C-alpha positions in Angstrom: 91.1 167.3 96.7 88.6 164.5 97.2 89.2 160.8 96.7 89.3 159.8 93.1 87.0 156.9 93.5 84.0 159.1 94.4 82.8 162.2 92.8 82.8 165.4 94.9 79.1 166.0 94.7 78.5 162.8 96.8 80.6 164.2 99.7 78.5 167.0 101.0 79.4 166.6 104.7 82.6 166.6 106.7 83.3 164.5 109.8 85.9 165.7 112.4 87.3 162.4 113.6 89.3 162.6 116.9 91.5 159.8 117.9 92.3 158.6 121.5 95.6 157.3 122.7 95.7 153.5 122.2 93.1 153.4 119.5 95.1 154.9 116.6 95.1 151.9 114.3 91.3 151.6 114.7 90.7 155.3 114.2 92.9 155.7 111.2 91.5 152.6 109.5 88.0 154.0 110.3 89.0 157.3 108.6 90.0 155.4 105.6 86.6 153.7 105.4 84.7 156.9 106.1 86.5 158.8 103.3 84.5 156.9 100.8 81.4 158.6 102.0 82.5 161.9 103.7 85.3 164.4 103.8 87.4 163.4 106.9 89.5 165.6 109.1 91.5 163.3 111.4 93.2 164.4 114.5 95.3 161.3 115.4 97.9 160.2 117.9 100.1 158.2 115.5 101.5 159.1 112.1 102.7 155.5 111.9 99.1 154.2 112.2 98.0 156.7 109.6 100.5 155.2 107.2 100.2 151.6 108.1 96.4 151.4 107.9 96.4 152.8 104.3 94.6 156.0 105.4 97.4 158.1 104.1 96.7 157.0 100.6 93.2 158.5 100.7 92.9 162.0 99.3 89.7 162.7 101.2 91.5 162.7 104.6 93.3 165.6 106.2 95.5 164.4 108.9 96.9 166.3 111.9 99.1 164.6 114.6 98.2 165.4 118.2 101.0 163.4 119.8 103.7 165.8 118.7 102.5 168.3 121.1 102.1 166.0 124.1 104.8 164.8 126.7 106.7 161.8 125.3 107.1 160.0 128.6 104.4 158.6 130.9 104.2 159.6 134.6 101.6 160.9 137.0 102.7 164.5 136.4 102.9 164.0 132.6 99.5 162.5 132.7 98.0 165.7 134.2 100.1 167.8 131.7 98.7 165.8 128.8 95.2 166.5 129.9 95.8 170.3 130.0 97.5 170.3 126.6 94.8 168.1 125.1 92.2 170.6 126.4 93.8 173.5 124.5 94.3 171.3 121.4 90.6 170.4 121.4 89.5 174.0 122.0 91.4 175.1 118.9 90.2 172.2 116.8 86.6 172.3 117.8 86.3 176.1 117.5 88.3 176.8 114.3 87.7 173.8 112.1 84.8 173.5 109.7 82.8 170.3 110.0 79.3 168.9 110.4 79.9 165.9 112.6 82.4 165.3 115.4 83.2 161.7 116.2 85.4 160.8 119.1 86.9 157.5 120.4 86.3 156.1 124.0 87.1 158.2 127.1 88.7 161.3 125.5 89.8 163.6 128.3 88.2 167.1 128.6 85.9 166.6 125.6 82.8 166.8 127.8 83.6 170.5 128.5 82.9 171.4 124.8 79.5 169.7 124.5 77.4 172.8 125.4 79.3 174.8 122.8 78.9 172.1 120.2 75.2 171.9 120.9 74.8 175.6 120.4 76.6 175.3 117.1 74.3 172.4 116.1 77.1 170.0 115.5 76.3 166.3 115.6 78.3 164.5 118.3 79.0 160.8 117.9 80.9 158.7 120.4 82.4 155.2 119.8 82.5 153.7 123.3 84.8 150.7 123.0 84.5 149.8 126.7 81.4 150.6 128.6 83.4 150.4 131.8 86.9 151.9 132.3 89.5 149.2 132.6 92.2 149.4 135.3 95.6 148.8 133.8 97.4 148.8 137.1 96.8 146.9 140.3 96.1 148.1 143.9 95.7 151.7 144.7 97.4 152.8 141.5 94.7 151.1 139.5 92.0 152.7 141.6 93.5 156.2 141.3 93.9 155.7 137.5 90.3 154.8 137.1 89.1 157.8 139.3 91.3 160.2 137.4 90.1 159.0 134.0 86.5 159.3 135.1 87.1 162.8 136.4 88.7 164.1 133.2 86.3 162.3 130.8 82.9 162.3 132.7 81.4 159.2 131.0 78.0 159.7 132.8 77.6 163.2 131.4 78.8 162.1 128.0 76.2 159.3 127.7 73.4 161.7 128.4 74.5 164.5 126.1 76.0 163.1 123.0 73.8 162.5 120.0 74.9 159.0 118.9 76.8 156.2 120.8 78.3 153.4 118.9 79.3 150.1 120.7 80.6 146.9 119.4 78.1 144.4 120.8 74.4 144.2 121.6 75.3 143.1 125.1 77.2 146.3 125.6 74.1 148.2 124.4 72.0 146.5 127.0 74.5 147.4 129.7 74.1 151.1 128.7 70.3 150.8 128.6 70.4 149.3 132.1 72.2 152.5 133.2 69.2 154.5 131.9 70.9 155.6 128.6 68.4 156.4 125.9 68.3 153.2 123.7 67.4 155.3 120.7 70.8 156.9 120.6 72.8 153.6 120.9 73.9 151.7 117.7 75.8 148.5 117.4 78.6 148.3 114.8 81.0 145.4 114.6 84.7 145.7 115.0 86.4 146.0 111.6 88.5 143.6 109.6 92.3 143.8 109.6 92.9 143.7 105.8 95.4 146.6 106.1 97.8 144.2 107.8 98.2 142.5 104.5 99.0 145.7 102.6 101.9 147.2 104.5 104.5 145.0 106.1 106.5 148.0 107.3 110.1 149.0 107.3 111.3 146.5 104.7 110.2 143.5 106.8 109.4 140.6 104.4 106.1 138.9 105.2 105.4 135.6 103.5 101.6 135.7 104.2 99.5 136.6 101.2 96.0 135.6 102.2 93.9 133.2 104.3 95.8 130.0 105.0 93.7 127.4 106.6 94.8 124.7 109.1 98.4 125.4 109.8 100.4 124.5 112.9 100.0 125.9 116.4 97.4 127.3 118.9 97.7 131.1 119.4 96.7 133.5 122.2 97.4 137.0 121.0 97.1 140.2 122.9 98.2 142.1 125.9 98.3 140.1 129.1 95.9 141.5 131.7 93.8 140.2 134.6 90.7 139.8 132.3 92.5 137.6 129.7 92.1 134.3 131.5 95.8 133.2 131.1 95.7 130.8 134.0 92.7 129.1 132.6 94.4 128.7 129.2 97.6 127.3 130.8 95.7 124.8 132.9 93.8 123.7 129.8 97.1 123.3 127.9 98.4 121.0 130.7 95.2 118.9 130.5 95.6 118.6 126.7 99.2 117.4 127.1 98.1 114.7 129.6 95.4 113.5 127.2 97.2 113.6 123.8 100.8 114.1 124.8 102.9 117.2 123.8 101.8 117.0 120.2 100.9 120.6 120.0 102.3 124.0 120.5 100.6 126.9 122.3 102.0 130.3 121.7 101.1 133.1 124.1 102.1 136.4 122.4 101.7 139.8 124.0 103.1 142.3 126.4 102.0 142.1 130.0 100.8 145.3 131.5 103.1 147.1 133.9 102.4 145.9 137.5 100.7 142.7 136.3 103.7 140.4 136.2 102.3 138.5 139.2 99.4 137.0 137.2 98.9 133.4 138.4 101.1 131.0 136.5 102.6 133.7 134.1 106.0 134.2 135.7 106.1 130.6 136.9 105.5 129.4 133.4 108.7 131.0 132.1 110.7 129.0 134.6 109.0 125.7 133.9 110.1 123.2 131.3 106.9 123.1 129.4 108.0 122.6 125.8 104.6 122.8 124.3 104.0 126.4 125.6 106.0 129.2 124.1 106.0 132.8 125.5 106.5 136.0 123.5 106.3 138.5 126.3 106.6 141.8 124.4 104.6 144.1 122.2 103.7 142.4 118.9 104.2 144.8 116.0 101.8 145.0 113.0 104.4 143.6 110.7 104.7 140.4 112.8 101.0 139.7 113.0 100.4 138.3 109.4 102.9 135.4 109.9 102.1 134.8 113.5 98.3 134.5 112.9 98.6 133.2 109.4 100.6 130.1 110.5 98.4 129.3 113.4 95.7 126.6 113.6 93.2 128.6 115.6 93.1 131.4 118.2 91.9 131.1 121.8 90.2 133.9 123.8 89.9 132.5 127.4 88.8 135.8 128.8 87.0 135.9 132.2 84.1 138.0 133.5 86.2 141.1 134.0 86.0 141.5 130.3 82.2 141.6 130.1 82.2 145.4 129.5 84.2 145.2 126.2 84.5 143.4 122.9 87.6 142.0 121.3 89.3 142.9 118.0 91.1 139.5 118.1 88.0 137.8 116.7 87.8 139.8 113.5 91.6 139.6 113.3 91.4 135.8 113.4 88.6 135.8 110.8 90.5 138.1 108.5 93.2 135.4 108.3 90.7 132.5 108.0 91.2 131.2 111.5 88.4 129.9 113.8 88.4 130.9 117.5 87.6 129.2 120.8 86.1 131.8 123.2 84.7 131.9 126.7 81.0 132.5 126.9 81.3 136.2 127.6 78.2 137.8 125.8 80.2 140.3 123.9 82.5 137.5 122.5 79.7 135.0 121.8 77.9 137.5 119.6 80.8 137.3 117.1 80.9 133.5 117.0 78.6 131.0 115.3 79.2 128.0 117.6 80.4 125.0 115.6 80.7 127.0 112.4 83.1 129.9 112.9 84.3 128.9 116.4 83.7 127.0 119.6 82.4 128.3 123.0 83.2 127.2 126.5 82.2 128.2 130.0 84.2 131.0 131.6 87.1 129.6 133.8 86.4 126.0 132.8 89.8 124.8 131.8 88.6 121.2 131.3 86.0 122.2 128.8 88.5 124.5 127.0 90.9 121.6 126.8 88.3 119.3 125.2 87.6 121.9 122.6 91.3 122.5 121.9 91.7 118.7 121.4 88.7 118.6 119.1 90.3 121.1 116.7 93.8 119.7 117.1 92.6 116.3 116.1 90.1 117.3 113.4 92.0 119.4 110.9 89.3 119.2 108.3 86.8 120.7 110.7 89.2 123.4 111.7 89.8 124.3 108.0 86.1 124.4 107.3 85.4 126.6 110.3 88.2 128.9 109.2 86.6 129.4 105.8 83.2 130.1 107.4 84.9 132.6 109.7 86.5 134.4 106.8 83.1 134.6 105.0 81.5 135.9 108.1 84.1 138.6 108.4 83.6 139.7 104.8 79.8 139.8 105.2 79.6 141.5 108.6 82.9 143.0 109.7 84.5 144.4 106.5 85.6 148.0 106.7 83.1 149.0 103.9 80.1 147.2 105.5 80.8 148.9 108.9 81.5 152.4 107.5 78.4 152.3 105.2 76.3 151.5 108.3 78.0 154.3 110.4 77.5 156.8 107.5 73.8 155.9 107.6 73.8 156.5 111.4 75.1 160.0 110.8 72.2 160.7 108.6 69.6 159.8 111.2 68.0 162.9 112.7 66.2 163.0 116.0 
């Protein structure tokens, strides 16, 4: 049965949407948006994401959970086992399912093995490449081995040459692929989506006060997992400078789980033991149900990322814009593309804690400017990053034939 808001004769094609571990909220929300234009068969890693993003309410989506068949714990051996199991899952799905387009997310293990067969069957192959370089989530030799293993089982160089369409989230990322001799005609830029679904489902009976954009509330917020590319030391240095200049009249909240093996990030552990009352740490995974209040009550968000982040884009910006919050970002190209300097956010030089401190003070002391920028940010999100705007564009990309 097709979605009631669209007549069946408008849905003549079916997309097979395959999730990747770690992208479930994005993929499920994407499925929800696509279901307005196409029939969607979604193989996902998370039933919870399917429910929480509102995708489960769409009649035009058939959902199958991959994760149930994979090992529950993570280890080197289980990682190899997961790859083999995923290969057999993909072989069954790709061979037995009826679809016109297959669309995968990021570095999906073993998918490259099926490309010749998909080409023979004349299936359109689309690939959303969230990161144009594989991130290492561990340090030292473990990190290097992890990167080599993922490259081996996903073959990104082969993929970029053989898939039909590549979607990236910034023009700077497109240019990076072109510099690697990827055909520019197959690369399309689509913005990261809004986060409106966070306002629809608070989850498991947790009451959330937030009902919509609230402009100009109380504290500065860093949100997201703690990793070497997040610039935490720059942010903390900036907070200390702010305190010296205006006193401890502000609160900086750093909320996110630090990756395993990265507890030694400069200042991070030390900060927990220091008596810095204006910096609060929430060192754990932040659930979807917590985000509306956490972001909604903030003044603005800070993304102090360093050059290690240049191969990716950040969903934190559309998240902030969804809640009517401006951002302060480092001048990483993929971040700057999302920000109108002085209108929806402010931009500082990478690793420059003094410049970051000055911009933080500017917004702390000028609440009316912060509120105005938050409103402009929310408008920008509606016009450029809403789920419908993005999915309408992606649907048009599907229809482009070489």
